[in-house]
C-alpha positions as CSV (number, residue, x, y, z in Angstrom):
1,M,84.0,77.0,109.1
2,T,86.7,78.3,111.5
3,T,90.0,76.4,111.2
4,I,91.8,75.6,114.5
5,T,95.5,74.6,114.3
6,P,97.6,73.5,117.3
7,L,101.1,74.9,117.0
8,A,104.5,73.6,118.1
9,L,103.2,74.2,121.7
10,P,99.9,72.4,121.2
11,E,98.1,74.4,123.9
12,V,98.7,77.5,121.7
13,L,96.2,77.6,118.9
14,L,96.1,79.4,115.6
15,I,92.4,80.2,114.9
16,T,91.4,81.3,111.4
17,P,87.8,82.3,111.0
18,K,86.3,81.8,107.6
19,R,85.5,85.0,105.7
20,H,82.4,85.2,103.6
21,G,82.9,87.8,100.8
22,D,81.4,89.4,97.8
23,A,81.9,92.6,95.8
24,R,81.1,94.7,98.9
25,G,83.8,93.1,101.1
26,W,83.6,90.3,103.6
27,F,82.1,89.2,106.9
28,S,83.7,87.0,109.5
29,E,82.5,85.5,112.8
30,T,85.6,86.0,114.9
31,W,84.4,84.4,118.1
32,N,81.5,82.0,118.7
33,R,81.6,80.6,122.2
34,T,79.3,77.7,121.5
35,K,80.8,76.6,118.2
36,L,84.4,76.8,119.5
37,A,83.5,75.0,122.7
38,E,82.2,72.1,120.5
39,A,85.7,72.0,119.0
40,G,87.3,71.9,122.4
41,V,88.1,75.6,122.7
42,A,86.2,76.8,125.7
43,Y,87.0,80.2,127.2
44,D,84.9,82.8,129.0
45,F,86.4,86.1,127.7
46,M,85.4,89.0,129.8
47,Q,87.4,92.0,128.5
48,D,88.6,93.3,125.1
49,N,91.7,95.3,124.8
50,Q,92.9,97.3,121.8
51,A,96.4,98.5,121.1
52,Y,97.8,100.9,118.4
53,N,101.5,100.9,117.4
54,A,102.6,103.9,115.3
55,V,106.0,102.5,114.2
56,K,107.4,99.3,112.7
57,N,109.5,97.2,115.1
58,T,107.5,98.1,118.2
59,V,107.9,95.3,120.7
60,R,105.5,94.7,123.5
61,G,106.1,91.9,125.9
62,L,106.7,89.3,127.0
63,H,103.8,89.8,129.5
64,F,101.7,87.7,131.8
65,Q,99.7,88.0,135.0
66,H,100.1,85.9,138.1
67,A,97.2,84.0,139.7
68,P,94.6,84.7,140.7
69,Y,94.6,87.2,137.8
70,A,96.3,85.0,135.1
71,Q,94.9,85.5,131.7
72,A,94.3,83.6,128.5
73,K,94.4,85.9,125.4
74,L,92.9,85.7,121.9
75,V,94.9,88.1,119.7
76,R,93.8,89.5,116.3
77,V,95.2,92.2,114.1
78,L,92.8,94.9,112.9
79,R,95.3,96.8,110.7
80,G,98.8,95.9,109.8
81,A,100.8,92.9,110.8
82,I,102.7,91.5,113.8
83,Y,105.0,88.6,114.7
84,D,103.1,87.2,117.8
85,V,104.8,85.0,120.4
86,A,103.8,82.7,123.3
87,V,106.3,81.3,125.8
88,D,105.5,78.4,128.2
89,I,106.2,79.6,131.7
90,R,104.3,76.8,133.5
91,P,106.5,75.4,136.3
92,G,107.1,71.6,135.7
93,S,105.8,71.7,132.1
94,A,107.5,69.5,129.6
95,T,107.8,72.5,127.3
96,Y,108.8,75.1,129.9
97,G,110.8,77.9,128.3
98,K,109.8,76.9,124.8
99,S,108.3,79.4,122.5
100,V,106.1,79.6,119.4
101,G,105.7,82.5,117.0
102,V,103.4,83.2,114.1
103,E,102.7,86.1,111.8
104,L,99.2,87.6,112.2
105,T,97.8,90.0,109.6
106,A,94.7,92.1,109.2
107,E,94.4,90.7,105.7
108,G,94.5,87.0,106.8
109,G,92.3,87.4,109.9
110,E,94.3,84.9,111.9
111,Q,94.1,84.8,115.7
112,L,96.5,83.5,118.3
113,L,95.0,81.8,121.4
114,V,97.5,82.2,124.2
115,P,96.4,80.1,127.3
116,R,97.1,80.9,130.9
117,G,100.6,80.0,132.0
118,F,102.2,81.5,128.8
119,A,104.0,84.8,128.5
120,H,102.9,86.8,125.4
121,G,104.5,89.4,123.2
122,Y,104.6,90.8,119.7
123,C,106.6,92.8,117.3
124,T,105.0,95.1,114.7
125,L,106.0,94.3,111.1
126,V,104.6,97.5,109.6
127,P,103.8,101.0,110.8
128,D,100.3,101.9,112.0
129,T,99.5,98.4,113.4
130,E,96.4,98.0,115.5
131,L,95.3,94.9,117.3
132,I,92.5,93.7,119.6
133,Y,92.7,90.9,122.1
134,K,90.2,89.2,124.3
135,V,91.2,88.2,127.9
136,D,89.5,85.8,130.3
137,N,90.4,87.8,133.4
138,V,90.7,91.4,134.5
139,Y,93.8,93.4,134.3
140,A,95.5,93.7,137.7
141,P,98.6,95.8,137.9
142,R,99.8,94.1,141.1
143,A,99.8,90.7,139.3
144,E,101.9,91.9,136.3
145,G,104.9,89.9,135.2
146,G,107.4,90.0,132.4
147,L,110.0,88.1,130.6
148,L,112.9,89.5,128.6
149,W,111.7,89.4,125.0
150,C,115.2,88.8,123.5
151,D,116.5,86.3,126.0
152,P,118.5,83.8,123.9
153,A,117.4,80.9,126.1
154,L,113.9,81.3,124.6
155,G,115.0,80.6,121.1
156,I,112.5,83.1,119.6
157,D,113.1,83.8,115.9
158,W,112.2,87.5,116.1
159,P,112.1,89.3,112.7
160,I,114.4,92.1,114.1
161,R,117.6,92.5,116.0
162,P,117.4,93.8,119.6
163,E,118.9,97.2,118.7
164,E,116.1,97.8,116.2
165,A,113.3,97.3,118.8
166,V,111.2,100.2,119.8
167,I,110.5,99.1,123.3
168,H,109.4,100.4,126.7
169,E,112.1,100.5,129.4
170,R,110.1,98.2,131.6
171,D,110.1,95.5,128.9
172,A,113.8,96.1,128.1
173,A,114.6,95.4,131.8
174,A,112.4,92.3,132.3
175,P,114.1,89.2,133.8
176,T,115.5,86.4,131.7
177,L,114.0,82.9,132.0
178,S,116.8,81.9,134.4
179,E,116.0,84.9,136.6
180,L,112.2,84.5,136.4
181,G,111.5,82.0,139.2
182,A,108.2,80.1,139.5
183,V,105.1,81.6,138.1
184,D,101.7,80.8,139.5
185,Y,99.0,80.7,137.0
């Protein structure tokens, strides 16, 4: 049975599929639309993305897409480990600007469900980390948005200091929460 755990931001879910193992290894059903919809988790994922990160402390994010291309994401680590973060950027939300972070590992098989209206990012905890994530809408470059990953106003307990981050210049120059403005999702 898959375990579904609401986090500090209850719309963000930690989904841990059961692994069935024996001497050969294990098997896990990582997504079952029907079973999860019965548990209240109903998404129509339409695209899978895979990312490889060669070095520890790689930071990607915090990313989102504006409507009509907003995306929900289901993130899972295939190799290695990440500290995965979601930030509520829904205008008028009671938890606007609040964040939640969890460690996801290949060994544990945990998945983070990040709904639309949340910025998403992660930091690799080990070298050679690979992840896959499902999205419920297509990628649209013109709808891209970002939020500064290390903005103190977000209160994210990252496992690294900003000067240790291996980060793309676009992410390093993203706006802070106070500079962001309203996000349509």
